[in-house]
C-alpha positions as CSV (number, residue, x, y, z in Angstrom):
1,M,42.0,-46.4,-23.0
2,G,45.5,-47.3,-24.0
3,K,48.2,-45.0,-25.4
4,P,47.5,-45.9,-29.0
5,D,43.8,-45.3,-28.6
6,R,44.5,-41.9,-27.0
7,L,46.8,-41.0,-29.9
8,L,44.1,-42.0,-32.4
9,V,41.5,-39.9,-30.6
10,R,43.9,-36.9,-30.4
11,N,44.7,-37.2,-34.1
12,T,41.1,-37.7,-35.2
13,F,39.7,-34.9,-32.9
14,A,42.5,-32.5,-32.9
15,K,40.4,-29.7,-31.4
16,L,38.6,-31.7,-28.8
17,G,41.0,-30.3,-26.2
18,Y,39.6,-26.8,-26.8
19,I,36.9,-27.9,-24.3
20,Q,39.1,-27.7,-21.3
21,H,36.2,-27.7,-18.8
22,L,33.3,-30.1,-19.2
23,N,30.2,-28.7,-17.4
24,S,28.6,-31.4,-15.2
25,D,25.1,-30.1,-16.1
26,P,25.3,-27.8,-19.2
27,Q,21.5,-27.5,-19.5
28,K,21.2,-26.2,-16.0
29,E,24.1,-23.8,-16.7
30,I,22.4,-22.5,-19.8
31,Q,19.2,-21.8,-17.8
32,S,21.1,-20.1,-15.1
33,L,22.9,-17.8,-17.6
34,L,19.6,-16.9,-19.4
35,A,17.8,-16.2,-16.1
36,T,20.5,-13.6,-15.2
37,P,21.7,-12.3,-18.6
38,M,25.0,-10.5,-18.4
39,T,25.7,-7.1,-19.7
40,P,26.5,-7.2,-23.5
41,G,30.2,-7.1,-24.1
42,L,31.1,-8.7,-20.8
43,A,34.3,-10.8,-21.2
44,L,32.7,-14.2,-20.6
45,E,35.7,-15.9,-22.2
46,S,38.0,-14.6,-19.4
47,T,37.2,-17.5,-17.1
48,G,38.4,-21.1,-17.6
49,E,34.9,-22.5,-17.2
50,A,33.9,-20.6,-20.3
51,N,36.4,-22.5,-22.4
52,P,37.8,-19.4,-24.1
53,R,39.6,-21.3,-27.0
54,A,36.4,-23.1,-27.9
55,L,34.4,-19.9,-27.6
56,K,36.7,-18.1,-30.0
57,E,36.6,-21.0,-32.4
58,V,32.8,-20.9,-32.5
59,S,32.8,-17.1,-32.9
60,Q,35.2,-17.3,-35.9
61,H,33.2,-20.0,-37.6
62,I,30.0,-18.1,-37.3
63,E,31.7,-14.9,-38.6
64,L,33.0,-16.9,-41.6
65,L,29.5,-18.2,-42.4
66,A,28.0,-14.8,-42.0
67,A,30.5,-13.3,-44.4
68,Q,29.4,-15.9,-47.0
69,S,25.8,-14.9,-46.3
70,R,25.0,-18.5,-45.4
71,R,22.0,-19.6,-43.3
72,I,23.3,-20.7,-39.9
73,V,21.2,-23.3,-38.2
74,L,21.8,-24.3,-34.6
75,H,21.4,-28.0,-35.4
76,D,24.0,-27.8,-38.2
77,L,26.6,-26.3,-35.9
78,V,25.9,-28.6,-32.9
79,D,25.4,-32.0,-34.6
80,G,27.2,-31.2,-37.8
81,H,30.3,-29.0,-37.7
82,F,31.3,-29.1,-34.0
83,G,30.0,-32.6,-33.4
84,R,32.4,-34.1,-36.0
85,R,36.1,-34.2,-36.7
86,P,38.2,-32.4,-35.7
87,Y,36.1,-31.3,-32.8
88,G,33.8,-34.0,-31.5
89,W,32.4,-31.7,-28.8
90,P,29.4,-32.8,-26.7
91,E,26.2,-31.3,-28.1
92,W,25.1,-29.3,-25.0
93,E,28.7,-27.9,-24.6
94,T,28.4,-26.4,-28.0
95,V,24.9,-25.0,-27.3
96,L,26.3,-23.5,-24.1
97,L,29.1,-21.8,-26.0
98,I,26.6,-20.3,-28.5
99,V,24.5,-19.0,-25.6
100,R,27.6,-17.4,-24.1
101,L,28.2,-15.7,-27.4
102,M,24.7,-14.4,-27.5
103,L,24.9,-13.0,-24.0
104,K,28.3,-11.5,-24.9
105,G,26.5,-9.6,-27.6
106,E,28.2,-11.2,-30.7
107,V,25.3,-13.2,-32.1
108,S,21.5,-13.4,-31.9
109,L,19.3,-16.4,-31.9
110,L,16.2,-16.4,-34.0
111,G,13.1,-18.6,-33.7
112,N,10.0,-18.8,-35.9
113,G,8.8,-15.5,-34.5
114,G,12.1,-13.6,-35.1
115,P,14.9,-12.6,-32.7
116,L,14.8,-14.2,-29.3
117,A,15.2,-12.3,-26.0
118,P,17.2,-14.1,-23.3
119,Q,14.1,-15.1,-21.5
120,Q,12.7,-16.7,-24.7
121,V,15.8,-18.7,-25.7
122,W,15.4,-21.7,-23.4
123,G,11.9,-22.4,-24.7
124,E,13.3,-22.6,-28.2
125,I,16.4,-24.8,-27.6
126,S,15.4,-27.0,-24.6
127,T,15.0,-30.0,-26.9
128,P,17.3,-31.0,-29.8
129,A,14.3,-31.4,-32.0
130,R,13.9,-27.7,-32.1
131,W,17.4,-26.9,-33.0
132,R,16.5,-27.3,-36.7
133,T,14.3,-24.3,-36.5
134,T,16.6,-22.1,-34.5
135,E,19.0,-19.9,-36.4
136,I,22.1,-18.0,-35.5
137,Q,22.8,-14.5,-36.8
138,K,25.9,-12.5,-36.5
139,R,25.0,-9.5,-34.6
140,Q,24.7,-6.3,-36.6
141,Q,26.7,-3.3,-35.5
142,I,25.3,0.3,-35.4
143,G,27.2,2.7,-37.6
144,S,29.2,5.5,-36.0
145,G,26.9,8.1,-37.5
146,E,23.7,6.5,-36.2
147,L,25.4,5.9,-32.9
148,Q,26.1,9.6,-32.5
149,K,22.5,10.4,-33.4
150,A,21.3,7.9,-30.8
151,R,23.6,9.4,-28.2
152,Q,22.2,12.9,-28.9
153,L,18.6,11.7,-28.8
154,F,19.3,10.0,-25.5
155,K,20.6,13.3,-24.1
156,D,17.5,15.2,-25.5
157,V,15.1,12.6,-24.0
158,T,16.7,12.0,-20.6
159,G,18.7,15.2,-20.0
160,K,21.8,13.0,-19.3
161,I,25.1,12.5,-21.2
162,A,24.9,9.3,-23.1
163,P,27.8,6.8,-22.6
164,D,30.1,6.1,-25.6
165,G,29.9,2.8,-27.4
166,E,26.9,0.7,-28.6
167,D,26.8,-1.7,-25.7
168,A,27.2,1.0,-23.1
169,L,24.4,3.1,-24.7
170,Y,22.2,0.0,-25.0
171,A,22.7,-0.8,-21.3
172,A,21.9,2.9,-20.3
173,L,18.8,2.8,-22.5
174,Q,17.6,-0.4,-20.9
175,S,18.1,1.1,-17.4
176,T,16.2,4.2,-18.4
177,L,13.4,2.2,-19.9
178,K,13.1,0.2,-16.7
179,G,12.9,3.4,-14.6
180,W,10.3,4.8,-16.9
181,E,8.2,1.6,-16.7
182,S,8.3,1.7,-12.9
183,D,7.4,5.4,-12.6
184,F,4.7,5.3,-15.3
185,G,3.3,2.2,-13.7
186,Q,2.9,3.9,-10.3
187,W,1.3,6.9,-11.8
188,R,-1.1,4.8,-13.8
189,A,-2.4,3.1,-10.7
190,L,-3.3,6.6,-9.3
191,A,-4.7,7.9,-12.6
192,Q,-6.9,4.8,-13.0
193,S,-8.7,5.9,-9.8
194,G,-10.1,8.8,-11.8
195,Q,-8.7,11.2,-9.3
196,Y,-5.4,12.2,-11.0
197,P,-4.6,13.3,-14.5
198,G,-2.6,11.8,-17.3
199,L,-4.0,8.3,-17.9
200,D,-4.1,8.5,-21.7
201,V,-0.5,9.7,-22.0
202,I,0.6,7.2,-19.4
203,E,-0.9,4.3,-21.3
204,E,0.7,5.6,-24.6
205,S,4.1,6.0,-22.9
206,L,4.0,2.6,-21.3
207,K,3.2,1.1,-24.7
208,L,6.2,2.7,-26.2
209,V,8.5,1.8,-23.3
210,R,7.5,-1.9,-23.6
211,K,7.9,-1.9,-27.3
212,L,11.5,-0.7,-26.9
213,Q,12.1,-3.2,-24.1
214,A,11.0,-6.0,-26.3
215,T,13.9,-5.6,-28.8
216,P,16.3,-8.5,-28.3
217,D,19.6,-6.8,-29.0
218,S,21.3,-3.5,-29.1
219,F,21.2,-3.1,-32.9
220,D,17.4,-3.5,-33.1
221,A,16.9,-1.4,-29.9
222,I,18.9,1.5,-31.1
223,Q,17.4,1.4,-34.5
224,L,13.9,1.5,-33.0
225,F,15.0,4.2,-30.6
226,L,16.0,6.4,-33.5
227,K,12.8,5.6,-35.4
228,E,10.6,6.6,-32.5
229,R,12.4,9.9,-32.1
230,N,9.3,12.2,-32.1
231,A,7.3,9.8,-29.8
232,L,10.2,9.7,-27.4
233,L,10.5,13.5,-27.2
234,D,6.8,13.6,-26.4
235,L,7.3,10.9,-23.8
236,S,10.1,12.9,-22.3
237,D,7.7,15.9,-21.9
238,H,5.0,13.8,-20.4
239,Y,7.5,12.2,-18.0
240,S,8.7,15.6,-16.9
241,D,5.2,16.9,-16.4
242,L,4.1,13.9,-14.4
243,S,7.2,13.7,-12.4
244,H,6.8,17.3,-11.4
245,F,3.1,16.8,-10.7
246,H,3.6,13.8,-8.4
247,G,6.6,15.3,-6.8
248,S,5.5,18.9,-6.2
249,Q,1.9,19.6,-7.4
250,K,0.0,16.6,-6.0
251,G,-0.8,18.3,-2.7
252,A,-2.2,21.4,-4.5
253,W,-4.2,19.1,-6.8
254,D,-5.7,17.2,-3.8
255,K,-6.6,20.5,-2.2
256,L,-8.4,21.7,-5.3
257,R,-10.3,18.5,-5.7
258,K,-11.4,18.6,-2.1
259,A,-12.5,22.2,-2.5
260,Q,-14.6,21.2,-5.5
261,Q,-16.2,18.5,-3.4
262,D,-16.7,20.8,-0.4
263,F,-18.4,23.5,-2.5
264,A,-20.6,21.0,-4.4
265,P,-23.5,21.0,-1.8
266,N,-23.8,24.8,-2.1
267,R,-23.2,24.9,-5.9
268,P,-26.8,26.0,-6.8
269,K,-26.5,29.1,-4.6
270,L,-22.8,29.8,-5.5
271,D,-23.6,29.6,-9.2
272,K,-25.9,32.5,-8.8
273,H,-23.0,34.7,-7.6
274,A,-21.0,36.0,-10.6
275,D,-17.5,35.8,-9.0
276,A,-18.2,32.4,-7.4
277,S,-19.7,31.0,-10.6
278,R,-16.6,32.1,-12.7
279,A,-14.2,30.6,-10.1
280,L,-16.1,27.3,-9.9
281,A,-16.2,27.0,-13.6
282,R,-12.4,27.5,-13.8
283,I,-11.9,24.9,-11.1
284,D,-13.9,22.5,-13.2
285,E,-11.8,23.3,-16.2
286,V,-8.5,22.8,-14.4
287,L,-9.6,19.4,-12.9
288,A,-11.0,18.2,-16.2
289,A,-8.0,19.3,-18.3
290,K,-5.9,16.5,-19.9
291,S,-2.7,18.4,-19.2
292,P,-3.5,20.6,-16.2
293,Y,0.1,21.0,-14.9
294,K,0.5,24.7,-15.9
295,L,-3.0,25.5,-14.6
296,I,-2.7,24.1,-11.0
297,R,-1.0,27.3,-9.8
298,E,-4.3,29.1,-10.2
299,G,-6.0,26.8,-7.7
300,E,-5.2,28.6,-4.5
301,G,-6.7,31.9,-5.7
302,L,-9.8,30.2,-7.1
303,I,-10.3,28.4,-3.8
304,Q,-10.1,31.6,-1.8
305,T,-12.5,33.4,-4.0
306,V,-15.2,30.7,-3.7
307,A,-14.5,30.1,0.0
308,Q,-15.0,33.7,1.0
309,I,-18.4,33.9,-0.8
310,N,-19.4,30.4,0.5
311,E,-18.5,31.4,4.1
312,G,-20.7,34.5,3.7
313,F,-23.7,32.4,2.6
314,L,-23.1,30.0,5.4
315,K,-22.9,32.7,8.0
316,E,-26.2,34.2,6.9
317,A,-27.8,30.7,6.8
318,H,-26.6,29.9,10.3
319,Q,-27.8,33.2,11.7
320,R,-31.3,32.7,10.1
321,A,-31.4,29.1,11.4
322,D,-30.3,30.1,14.9
323,S,-33.0,32.8,15.0
324,W,-35.6,30.4,13.8
325,L,-34.4,27.8,16.4
326,E,-34.6,30.4,19.1
327,K,-38.2,31.1,18.2
328,Q,-39.1,27.4,18.4
329,I,-37.4,27.0,21.7
330,G,-39.3,30.1,22.9
331,K,-42.6,28.5,21.9
332,V,-41.8,25.3,23.9
333,N,-40.6,27.4,26.9
334,A,-43.9,29.3,26.9
335,E,-45.8,26.0,27.2
336,L,-43.4,24.8,29.9
337,D,-43.9,27.9,31.9
338,D,-47.7,27.8,31.5
339,L,-47.8,24.2,32.7
340,K,-45.2,24.8,35.5
341,A,-43.1,21.9,34.2
342,S,-40.6,20.2,36.4
343,P,-36.8,20.8,35.7
344,D,-36.5,17.3,34.4
345,Q,-39.4,17.7,32.0
346,R,-38.0,21.0,30.8
347,N,-34.7,19.3,30.0
348,R,-36.5,16.4,28.2
349,S,-38.6,18.8,26.1
350,L,-35.8,21.1,25.1
351,L,-33.0,18.6,24.6
352,P,-33.8,17.6,21.0
353,L,-33.9,21.3,20.0
354,Q,-30.6,22.0,21.8
355,N,-29.0,19.0,20.0
356,L,-30.3,20.2,16.7
357,R,-28.7,23.6,17.4
358,Q,-25.3,22.0,17.8
359,R,-25.7,20.1,14.5
360,I,-26.7,23.2,12.7
361,A,-23.6,25.0,13.9
362,T,-21.3,22.5,12.2
363,Q,-23.4,22.0,9.1
364,R,-21.8,23.2,5.8
365,S,-24.6,22.5,3.4
366,L,-27.1,25.4,2.9
367,A,-29.8,23.0,1.8
368,H,-29.3,20.9,4.9
369,I,-29.4,23.9,7.1
370,G,-32.8,24.8,5.5
371,Q,-34.0,21.2,6.1
372,M,-32.9,21.5,9.7
373,Q,-35.1,24.5,10.2
374,E,-38.1,22.4,9.1
375,E,-36.9,19.8,11.6
376,A,-36.7,22.4,14.4
377,R,-40.4,23.3,13.8
378,D,-41.3,19.6,13.8
379,L,-39.4,19.0,17.1
380,A,-41.1,22.0,18.7
381,D,-44.5,20.7,17.6
382,A,-43.8,17.3,19.0
383,A,-42.6,18.7,22.3
384,I,-45.7,20.9,22.6
385,D,-48.1,18.1,21.7
386,H,-46.4,15.9,24.3
387,L,-46.8,18.6,26.9
388,H,-50.5,18.9,26.1
389,L,-50.8,15.1,26.6
390,L,-49.1,15.3,29.9
391,A,-51.4,18.2,30.9
392,Q,-54.4,16.1,30.0
393,Q,-53.1,13.2,32.0
394,A,-52.3,15.5,35.0
395,A,-55.8,16.9,34.9
396,A,-57.4,13.5,34.8
397,K,-55.2,12.3,37.7
398,A,-56.1,15.4,39.8
399,K,-59.8,14.8,39.1
400,A,-59.5,11.1,40.1
401,D,-57.6,12.0,43.3
402,A,-60.2,14.6,44.3
403,E,-63.0,12.1,43.8
404,K,-61.2,9.5,45.8
405,A,-60.6,12.0,48.7
406,V,-64.3,12.8,48.8
407,I,-65.3,9.2,49.0
408,D,-62.7,8.4,51.8
409,T,-63.8,11.5,53.8
410,G,-67.5,10.4,53.4
411,N,-66.7,7.1,55.0
412,G,-65.9,9.0,58.2
413,S,-62.6,7.2,58.9
414,A,-60.4,9.3,61.2
415,Q,-57.4,7.6,59.6
416,A,-58.6,8.4,56.1
417,I,-59.3,12.0,57.1
418,E,-55.8,12.3,58.5
419,E,-54.2,10.7,55.4
420,A,-56.2,13.1,53.2
421,K,-54.8,16.0,55.1
422,T,-51.2,14.7,55.0
423,P,-50.7,12.7,51.7
424,A,-47.6,10.6,51.3
425,P,-44.7,12.3,49.6
426,V,-44.4,11.6,45.8
427,A,-42.0,12.6,43.0
428,P,-42.8,16.0,41.3
429,A,-45.2,15.6,38.4
430,P,-43.8,16.5,35.0
431,V,-46.4,19.2,34.7
432,V,-49.0,20.7,36.9
433,A,-52.6,20.2,36.0
434,P,-53.8,23.6,34.6
435,A,-56.6,25.5,36.3
436,T,-58.3,25.7,32.9
437,P,-58.0,23.0,30.2
438,V,-55.2,23.7,27.7
439,K,-56.7,24.6,24.3
440,K,-55.8,22.4,21.4
441,R,-53.7,23.9,18.7
442,R,-54.8,24.3,15.1
443,V,-52.1,25.1,12.5
444,I,-53.3,26.9,9.5
445,E,-51.1,26.6,6.4
446,V,-51.8,29.9,4.6
447,Q,-50.1,28.6,1.4
448,E,-52.5,25.7,1.2
449,L,-55.5,28.1,1.5
450,A,-54.0,30.4,-1.2
451,G,-53.7,27.5,-3.6
452,P,-51.0,26.8,-6.2
453,G,-51.7,29.8,-8.5
454,Y,-51.4,33.6,-8.1
455,L,-53.8,36.1,-6.6
456,E,-54.4,38.4,-9.5
457,T,-57.8,40.0,-9.0
458,Q,-59.9,41.5,-6.3
459,A,-62.1,38.4,-6.5
460,D,-59.1,36.2,-5.8
461,I,-58.2,38.2,-2.7
462,E,-61.8,38.1,-1.4
463,D,-62.0,34.3,-2.0
464,F,-58.7,33.7,-0.2
465,M,-59.7,35.9,2.8
466,A,-63.1,34.2,3.0
467,R,-61.4,30.8,3.2
468,L,-59.0,32.1,5.8
469,R,-61.7,33.7,7.9
470,Q,-63.7,30.5,7.8
471,E,-60.8,28.5,9.1
472,L,-60.1,31.0,11.9
473,E,-63.7,31.3,13.0
474,Q,-64.1,27.5,13.0
475,A,-61.0,27.1,15.2
476,I,-62.2,29.7,17.7
477,A,-65.6,28.1,17.8
478,N,-63.9,24.8,18.7
479,Q,-62.0,26.4,21.6
480,E,-58.7,26.0,19.7
481,R,-55.6,28.1,19.5
482,V,-54.5,29.1,16.0
483,E,-50.9,29.2,14.7
484,I,-50.5,30.7,11.2
485,R,-47.9,29.3,9.0
């Protein structure tokens, strides 16, 4: 371009030189700025790359139009005013300048849905065709009276001194909201498990936090902040309660929940004890309360009350069970002695009962201890029945061996006679064949003979005794031993 042409351009586009730095890729620069929005009020015009003279020119023109209450459309500024004489600025350079003003906090961009947050802007301006529906609005300023109210509310809600100035207060508010969102989010994850309190207020608080975060600029944010004063004061109380709970009370809460679970198996018995029943009911109330934070301190005393009573019940149950188990072991030992059982057989017969005794010693459920007592009797019955089977087998073997010895001796073989006198060594038998056959056992369940009802008359008693006598006499007649249960 020759000198005359340059003079013509300079005279025609007198303000073209305001763009001192042409960005090689303004669209990419816009996306980069929007992805990491700067703090409102930051002096973006201080760098040469920001084209400060052009930035000031755009700012002053928008302020002029706003003072005239005129509608400011992005397309009109880019293709109209600044695309013509005396400017002639490239379209995307003008858009970049307007985005810088938005991030500086001087203007807001509006789409069809209202004010645009930085993360929404690129979707609205990425193609020139959408510039006709994108408007620019001079940012409204908070009045000094409202600003002071907002600063006082910030102090009441957060317990911190609010910074002076609209932009500084807005930045502090956004930082606080971000912290609240993070903390409430962590607490919600725990509360959603159903094991920790506060889910309803956490959900309400997060809803309010995100509503405040969604405001696109400081003016709207502070206005909404003031409007939600009562809700924010409630949120502050909830935040204080939950922060203290998760910081200092969570351990006591976990202990109380575990105690409730530990006492649950014995609840039917504990509920019959007045002190235990009252303490358990209070534990239930504390754990079910929507706001239990002032009640948790009662937990330790409640746990101790129930635990002491529960331990007493367990001690009695263990003693009864051990006495019962000792009786069952005694029954088996008597059979083992009568049958002169080998040491190995004694161990095999008694081992299930000894193992059960160890299990009972560590059992914390009263109902299970009672069930184990039934199991002890069943194990004793099984051991005795097995010993009787071994006794029958030993008797049968002794008889067969005796018959065989008679036959061998009758054959007159000197070798057979000698072998009969000195039999080959064999492993000890589990039991020794009894001199007289072991009588079978008959278990008589007295409850079954008595029937499901009550004995209310003399006739009822005589009828019951007659049935019992019949069972007993029949057992004796059959050469059976009777065990009454």
